[in-house]
N, C-alpha and C positions, 0 to 999 in steps of 0.2 A: 443643696446636697446632690440633687439630680444632675445639675450642670457640672459640678465638681467631678462626679463619677464619669460622665461622658467625656469631659476634658482630659481626665487621667487616662482613660481608655484610648482616646485618639492620640494622645502624646506617646503612649507606649507603642501603639501601632506605627506611628510615624518614626519613632526611634528604631524599631526593629527593621522596618523596610528600608530606611536610609542606609543602614550598614549592609544590608543584602545587595542593594542596587549600587552602592558606592564602592564595592570591593575592587572593581576594575578588572576582574579576571573574566576571560572568555575561553571557551573551548577552542582547541586548535581548529582553524578553518571555519569557525562558527561566526555568527553575526548576532549582535545584541541590538535589537531595534528599539530599546528603551522601554519596552513593555514588560520587562522582567522575564520574558521567555526567550531562551536561546535556542537557535536551530543550527543544525549542521548543514553545511553546504553540500549539495549533491546526494543527500540521502533523506529519506523520510522515515525516521525512527519510530513514528507512530503506527506504521504499517507492519503487520507481522510477516514473518517469512512465508507462511502459508498463503497469505493474501498476495504477496509479491509473486509467488509461483503461479497462482491462479490468474493474475493479471497478465503475466508473461504468456501463459497458455492461451488466453483469450486473443492476445495479439497474434500469436502464431496461427491460431485457427482462422482468424480473419485474413491473414496473408496467404496461407497455403491450402485452406480447405473451403472457405466460403467467399473467396475473392470473385470478382465479376466473371472471370474466365474459368473458374474452378467448377468441378463437378457438383459440389453441394451448395452452390450459390442459391440462396433463398430456399434451400431444401434441407437444412440441418434442423432436426427436431428430436423429440424424445425417442421416436421410433428408429430414426436413422443414426442416432448418436452411438448406439452399440456397434453398428457396422463400421462407423468411422473410427471408433476406438480400436476395433480389431485391425483395421487397415493401418492405423498409426503404429500399433505394436509390431505389425509385419513389415513396416518400413515402406509402405506404398506411397506416402506423401514425401515431398522434398523438405523434410524437417530434420534438423541436425539431431544427433543422438542425445545430446545434453538438454534438448528442449522438448523431447517427447514426453517426459514425466510432467512437464508443465502443461502440455496439451491434455494429457489424461486427467490431471488434477482439475483443469477447467471443465472438461466434459463431465466428470463425476459431480462437481459442484453445481454446474448449470442444469444438467439434464438428469441427474440422479441415477446414473448407471452403475 
């Protein structure tokens, strides 16, 4: 009785997974690696827009605020983050207007200002 129940369960599971994997449809631009998970090329849909904004802000901070030749190299901390945020809002750093919000989002997330 126990073997029959296990066999029936496995058979039902196999039948349902065969139709899902065997459909042959893929999203446009996507890749099916045969693991049942499809991913889109060029995007990471598992990351929220807020996380993308913060990541972009971190990159801009490293390029324009804490680079080796920058004023805040090894000097950006909780105390100086407020000053940096004011300077970013004032346009003191060479950061494009559309990326300033990302830098501010990163500073708020990282340093709690």
